[in-house]
N, C-alpha and C positions, 0 to 999 in steps of 0.2 A: 571563411577560417578563423582559428585564432593564430594567429602571425605572433610568432615567440620571440621575433627582435623585440616586437611593441612591447610584454613582457618584459624583458630585458632592461628594457630602458626604462618602464616600470620601476622596476628594481632600483635601479641608480638612482634615480630622482628620488624616489623613496629612502635609501640610503642615503644621498646626502641633502635632503630637504629645499633642492633649488634647479630649478628646470638649467641655469644659467652652469653653476657648478658641473650639473651633469654634460651642458653639453658637450661642457670642456672635456671632461673624462672622457665621451664618447669621439670628441672631435666632430660633432654635430652643429649647427647653428640651435642657439636656445629655442628660437621658435617652431622649428622639425621639430627636437623634443616635446614642447607641447601640443604643437599636434599629433603629435604618435600616442600622447596620451588618449586627448581627447578622443582618436582614432581606437583606443584601447575600448573607454569608454563605452563608446556608442556601439563598441561590439557586444559589450559585456551586458548591456540596459544598464548599469549603475554607475552611482558618480565616485570615485576612485578617490578625490582629491579635492579638497576645497580651496581654492586661489585667493589673495589678494594683494597686491601690488608690494605688501612687505614684507606676507608668510605662505607658506603653502604647507598645509593638515593636512593629514590623512585622515578619509571618512573611517566611522567603524566598516563597514567593506573593503577599505583599502585598506586598513590593518589588514582586515581577514585574508585580502587577496594576496598581500605582500606576506603574511604569515605562510601559506601556501607555497608558493612560489618561489623562494627566495634558495633555498636549500635545491631546487631543481635548476634555477640558474647556475646556482654554482659548479653544479656535476655536467652542467655543459659548457662550461665554461673552461673544468678542469679538462674535462674528454677535447676541448679546441685544443686547448697547451700540450696536450702530448700529442695529437695531432698532427699540431705543427713540429713538435719534433720528431716522428714520425717520414714529415718529409723534408729534414732535414740530415737524416743518419738514417739508413736501410737496417730496419729492427724487424723481429719476429720471428713466427715459425711462412718455412714454405712449402708446401707439399708437391711433390713431384710424379706425377705416375708414367713409368717406362717399359717398355717388354722387359721379360725376365734377362736376356741378355746385354741390357743394356748399358753394362759396364766392359763389357767386352769391347764396344765401342768408344764409352765415354769414361776417360782418365780419372784417377784417383787423387793423380795429382791434383787435377784441377781442381775439385771440388775441397782438398784439402787447402788449398791455395784461397781459395775464396772464404774458407773459413778463417783463416788469418785475416785476410783483409775485412772482412766485414763484422767483429768477433761477434757481434747482439745479433745476428740473425742464425736461427736453426733450419735444418734444411734434414725433413724426411722423405725417404724415395719407397715408392710403393710397387714394385716390379711384379709385375702380374704379362701375363700374353693373350689375359683376358683386354676386352673392353670395359673402359673404368666410367660411370658418370661422373661427368668432373665435378658438375653441382653439386650430386647427390651423397658424394665422396669427399666436396670441400676439398678437390683436387685446385692448385694454385695454374699448376702447369701439367702439362703431356704432351710425353713422345710416342709417337704411334710409325708405326710403319705400312705400307701400301695404302690403296687408295681409303679415302676417306666421306664416306655419305652424311655424316653427319655435319650440315654445310651453319650450322646453329654457332658453331667454334668460328675463333679470331684463329688463323692458320696460316701459314708457310713451311712450304716444304724447302729442309734445307741440304739435304741427301738423296739425288739425287737417286744409290744405288747401284749403279753400271758395277760387275765386276768382271768373272771370267771364268774361263778354264779351269781347274787344279788339284793337281796326287801330289802324293810323295814321289820324296826319289827312290823309294824299295818298292811303291807296284812300278812305276817305270820300268827299274831295273829288273823285273818280275816280269811284265808282261808287254814293257815295250808302249812305246809314245804313239799316241796317231797321230797321221800326217795329214789326214784330213775329215771332214766331216763324217763321212759314210763309215770307216771305220772307228765310230764311236759307239757306233752297236755292236761291235765285238769286243768290247771293255767293259768292263764291272762298274756300275757309277752308285754315287752313292746318291737317293732322289728324296723328297720331302712327300711327305702321307697324304698330304692332300692330292695327290697323281694317281691315277688311275691302277689300282693292281700293285707289280712289280714292274712296272711301264710308265715312262714319262714324255712329257712334252716339254725339250728347252725353247724359247725365243731366243736367240742368240741375234747380234748384232756382224751384220761382216764388213771389210776391210772400206768398199762404197758405202755405206749405213746403210744397210737391204734386210730388212729381217727375215731370218731365216730360220723355219719350226722343223729341230730334230727329237725323232723320236732315239730314247735310250731306254736300258733297263738295268735294275740291280735288285741285290738280295738284300740290303742294307736299305730301310727305310726310317726317316723320322720325321717328325715335325719342327725341330727344335733345328735349327741353322744350327748355334755353335755344336750341338752332337754332329749335324753331318761333318762339319768342319773335325772337329777331335779324329772323328772315323776315317777322313781322308790322310788327317795326318800320321795314325794309325798301319796306313798304307792296304784300307779296304775297298777302292777305287777312285774314281773320276767323279770329282763332284764342282758342282754350278754356284759360288756363294760372289754374295757384295764386295769390295775392294775391304770396306771398313772395318768387312771382320776376319778378314785372312791377310792384313797388308803385315803383319808382325811375325805370321808366320812363313810368310816370303820371306818377309827379309832375315828370319834364319836358319833359313832353307828346309825349314820341315817341310813347307809348301812347292812345289814347281811350276807353273805356270804350261800350260798345254794346251798348244793350237792358240798361241797368244793372241791373233790378228782376229779373233771371234774374239767380240766379248757380250756378256748374261746381261736383261736388259732387269733390272731388279728392282724392287717393290719402294725402294726410298724410305726415309725419315723423314717425320714433318711433327713441328714443336705447335701445341694449342693452348687457347687460353679461351676463357668465358670469354672475356670481352679484353680490348688491352687499351680501353676508356679508365682512365682514376684506378689504376694499379698501382697496392702501396708500393715502395722501392726496393726495400730486398725481394719482392717477386720481380721486377724490372731489370733489379741487379744480375739478378742469378741468369735470367733471362737470355739479359745481352750478351751475357760470358758463355754461356751454353753454345747458342746459335755461335759466338765470333769463335769457339773454339772450333766447335766443328766443322766451319765452312772455310776455317782458314788452316788445319790441321792437314798431310802432307798423305791423303789414302791411298796415293798410287794412281789405280786405272776410274777414281770412284770422283765422278762431277756433281760438283759440291753445288753453294748456293748461287742463284743464277745470276746469269752476269751485270754488272751495274745496280743490285741491292749492297743497299749497308748490311753491317753483320750484325745492326742495330737491331729489333724486330718493334722492341718496346720504349720509347723514351720517356724518363719521368719529367714530367713539367715541372719549369724553374721557378713557377708558381703556387703557392701558396692557395690549395683547394680554399673558394668562400667562406667564409665564419658563418655557422647558421647563426650565434649569437653577438651579435656587432658589442663587445665589452674588450677595452683596454687588458688582454688577461698579463699583459707585462712581458 
């Protein structure tokens, strides 16, 4: 296979007409430069240069090869300069896939502050409750709830989704608050469309960390947790939701905890990358910010990033990637 480094060295030698000067510019011994040119000639099967103790001249084949290669090498050098600039300052477009209710959890002021801090970065959010193919859709970062069947991605769970039972003050004033789990069966509950019919089974975690399955029923059913939250705020029943979705409603008094000694085991939230290796700095910067904000924010009852883990999921390398073309780009 043709070594592009050898081609770049040849173009530099042809430009300055000297192995010694080319070696100085490339920061390598002139003997190494000469050996790399000879290696290139052997690969191509032609002599590119006529050498003597006093001068160096291109053969006709060498002149033709230089003409074909010079523009390509300069384009690669330019690309190398751009890549080094990118390694210094985060820049470019970051495409983010997330659930439709993502901004119920993720604060818009965090996004605003990020864009102010990184003026060369653009963010594009693709919001959908359907699974997105990260590679086919050119997604840099994805946030997903629930279990993840595709293990080909780099994954970290950042919110474990624990929540509780909640109802509006108006509902509790009209129907009273259940005092035991058994009394839940007598109450109207807001349930998920994924549950069977108008009945559901809520898996709760008790005071002793034991898991308990409780059957509930309700006449308002939705596959959207945000819609379930709104229904509960409107007084339509008791709901079981993650604290990340309801903490502001609890703080404002729109929702009140019911049987607070029991917690609902939720689906949690994970962040995904196609790979953690050699990510652009803009992707790393947004990913680290998002994980830190979500992990450190006070979500009430929600358990967040695993103990002992750094909020950072991806760290940019302090060293620039090795250049394909070993030419001093200035």
